[in-house]
C-alpha positions as CSV (number, residue, x, y, z in Angstrom):
1,M,-8.3,9.6,-0.5
2,D,-6.0,12.0,0.2
3,R,-8.1,14.3,-2.6
4,A,-11.3,13.4,-0.8
5,I,-10.3,14.6,2.4
6,W,-8.4,18.0,1.1
7,A,-11.6,18.6,-0.5
8,S,-13.4,19.5,2.8
9,G,-11.3,22.5,2.8
10,T,-10.6,21.9,6.7
11,A,-7.8,19.3,6.2
12,P,-3.9,20.5,6.6
13,A,-1.5,20.1,4.0
14,D,0.1,17.3,5.7
15,L,-2.3,14.4,6.4
16,Q,0.1,12.7,8.5
17,D,-1.9,9.2,9.1
18,W,-5.2,10.5,8.2
19,T,-5.7,8.8,4.9
20,Y,-4.3,5.4,6.5
21,R,-6.9,5.7,9.6
22,A,-9.8,6.4,7.2
23,A,-9.0,3.5,4.7
24,Q,-8.8,0.9,7.4
25,A,-11.8,2.1,9.1
26,V,-13.3,1.4,5.6
27,A,-11.6,-1.9,5.1
28,E,-12.4,-3.0,8.8
29,D,-16.0,-2.2,7.8
30,N,-15.7,-4.4,4.7
31,L,-14.3,-7.2,6.6
32,R,-17.0,-7.2,9.3
33,L,-19.4,-7.5,6.4
34,G,-17.4,-10.7,5.3
35,R,-16.0,-9.2,2.1
36,D,-12.1,-9.5,1.2
37,V,-10.0,-6.5,1.4
38,I,-6.9,-5.4,-0.5
39,G,-5.3,-2.6,1.3
40,D,-3.0,-1.3,-1.8
41,C,-0.7,1.5,-0.2
42,V,3.1,2.4,0.5
43,N,3.0,1.2,4.3
44,D,6.6,1.9,4.6
45,W,6.3,2.6,8.4
46,T,5.4,-0.1,11.2
47,V,2.7,2.1,12.5
48,A,0.9,1.9,9.2
49,R,1.0,-2.0,9.1
50,D,0.1,-1.9,12.6
51,G,-3.0,-0.4,11.8
52,W,-3.9,-2.6,9.2
53,Q,-3.3,-5.4,11.5
54,Q,-5.2,-4.0,14.3
55,A,-8.2,-3.4,11.9
56,G,-7.9,-7.1,10.6
57,R,-8.0,-8.5,14.1
58,R,-10.8,-6.5,15.6
59,A,-12.8,-7.9,12.4
60,G,-11.7,-11.3,13.0
61,A,-10.0,-11.5,9.8
62,E,-6.9,-12.9,8.5
63,V,-4.2,-10.7,7.2
64,F,-1.9,-11.7,4.7
65,W,1.1,-9.2,3.9
66,V,2.4,-8.8,0.7
67,E,5.2,-6.4,0.0
68,I,5.8,-5.6,-3.7
69,V,9.4,-4.5,-4.4
70,C,11.6,-3.4,-7.7
71,V,14.9,-4.4,-6.6
72,D,16.5,-2.9,-9.7
73,P,17.3,0.9,-9.3
74,V,17.5,1.8,-12.8
75,E,14.2,0.2,-13.6
76,H,12.4,1.5,-10.4
77,R,13.7,5.0,-11.3
78,R,12.5,4.7,-14.6
79,R,9.0,3.7,-13.5
80,V,8.6,6.6,-11.0
81,E,9.9,9.0,-13.7
82,T,7.6,7.9,-16.3
83,R,4.3,7.3,-14.4
84,V,1.2,9.5,-15.0
85,S,-1.2,10.3,-12.4
86,D,-4.8,9.1,-13.2
87,I,-6.2,11.2,-10.4
88,P,-6.9,14.9,-11.2
89,G,-4.6,17.3,-9.3
90,H,-2.8,14.7,-7.5
91,I,1.1,15.2,-8.1
92,L,3.1,12.2,-7.9
93,P,6.5,12.0,-5.8
94,G,9.8,12.2,-8.1
95,W,12.5,10.1,-7.8
96,D,14.5,12.2,-5.1
97,E,11.3,12.3,-2.9
98,V,10.7,8.4,-3.4
99,T,14.4,7.7,-2.2
100,A,14.4,9.9,0.6
101,R,11.5,8.3,2.2
102,T,12.2,6.6,5.8
103,Y,11.6,2.8,5.3
104,H,10.8,0.6,8.1
105,G,11.8,-3.0,7.6
106,W,9.3,-5.6,7.9
107,D,8.8,-7.1,11.6
108,R,6.5,-9.5,10.6
109,D,5.6,-12.7,8.3
110,H,5.2,-11.4,4.3
111,L,5.4,-12.2,1.0
112,T,7.7,-10.3,-1.2
113,I,7.6,-10.1,-5.1
114,D,9.9,-8.5,-7.0
115,T,8.4,-7.2,-10.2
116,S,11.6,-6.0,-11.8
117,A,12.0,-8.9,-14.1
118,R,8.5,-10.2,-14.1
119,S,5.2,-9.2,-16.0
120,V,2.1,-7.8,-14.0
121,T,0.9,-11.5,-15.1
122,D,3.2,-13.4,-13.4
123,C,3.3,-11.5,-10.2
124,V,-0.6,-12.0,-9.8
125,E,0.1,-16.0,-10.3
126,L,2.9,-16.0,-7.6
127,L,0.5,-14.2,-5.1
128,L,-2.6,-16.5,-6.2
129,T,-0.1,-19.5,-5.7
130,A,0.7,-17.9,-2.3
131,L,-2.7,-17.5,-1.1
132,Q,-3.8,-21.0,-2.3
133,T,-0.8,-22.7,-0.4
134,R,-1.5,-21.1,2.6
């Protein structure tokens, strides 16, 4: 979404919360149509999480929070330093940028899945089990 917003030629380099607001509006529209929505984003600030919560509430939808973490710092760093962008022109943050980000702790119920020693399949199974038991 950042790339699409910047393509307008009028957006500033620092989009602040523009992308979150745009994504939340699209999500809310889809929720109102009765569709399920997965908002896959960093959400490291409470205000970002609040925006998703409000969009869900306005649409009359249940919001189920999932925090994906990698608690092994060596593995986390390896993943950050070896990933490749699949979006033309998109520059991924480096390890120093990732670790310098301000992170707000969670203030609401959520499921945490540690991916450091699990396969993608195992993580998906944990998530689906949690959703089915709600």
